[in-house]
N, C-alpha and C positions, 0 to 999 in steps of 0.2 A: 782223783787218784788215776794215774795212767795205768792202763791195762796192757800187759806185755803182748798178748795175742790180739792184734788188731786185724781188721779185714784183710789188709794187704799181706800180712804174715800168714793168715789162714789160706789165702789163695795160693801163695808160694808153697806152703807146706803140703797142701793137697795136690798141687801140680807135681811137685817133686816126688810125692809118694806114689803117684801113677807113672813116674819115670818120663814125664813130659817136659820138653823145653818150653820156653815162653812162646816160641814160634809154633810148636805143636799145639799148644793150648789155644793160641790165637786162631789157628786154622779150624779147630774143632767147633769154635763158637762164633766164627766169622767176624773177628776183629783183627786189628793189626798187632804185631808183636810189641810195638811201642805202647799200645793201649794196655796190654797185659803188664808191661813194665811199669807204666804209670800207676796202675792199680796196686801192684805189689809194693811200690815205694810210697804210696799214699798221696801222690800228686793229684790223682783223680780217683773217682769211685765208680764202680759199675752201676748202670741203671737197673731197674727192676727186671727187665727182660734178660739182661746179661747175668744178673744174680740167679734167676731161675735156671738158665742154661748151665751156669757153674755148679749149682747145687745138684742138678740132674747128672751132670758129667762126673762129679765127685761122689755121687751116691749118698748125699747128706741133705738134711732139710735146710731151708733158708735160715731157720732159727739157729742151727748149728753153725752155719757159715758166717752169719752176721755176729752172733754172740761169741763165737770162738769156743775154746775149750773151757767149759764151765768149771770143771774140777780144778784146773790150773788157776782160774780166776779166784775161786773160793780159797785156795791155798794162799794165794797172794794177799787176799783180804785178811785172812787169819794171821799171817806174818806181820802185816801192817798193824793189826790190833795189838799184837804182842809188843811190837816196837813202841807203840804209843804208850802202853802201860809202863814199859821200862823207862821211857823218857819222863813220864809223869812222876814216877817214883824218884828218879834222879833229881828232878826239879824240886820236889818236896824236900829231899835231903839237902840240896844246896841252899834252899831258903832257910831250913832249920840251922844249918851250919853258919850261914851268914848272920842269922839272928843271935846265935851264941857269941859271935865276935863283938857284938855291941856291948 
């Protein structure tokens, strides 16, 4: 299952919440603007040292940064569960209808 809030999105969201440009963030943690762009687009990932710097700058734990918004992820999981239940019921009904056609 794909989770909407991935690390790159977390970095972008926290950066924007602080009103920082990619260049501003890059300067604060001593990397290039391109590096920040690559993280946010998922082309590359920050190493442990940079994760620590990001967490400190954003005022969040590494767990929060890496895992993302746990509440949103849990909501997504619940929506997926409901969708699976609905699809399962529809499948059973289709099989029952097909059986009646025999």
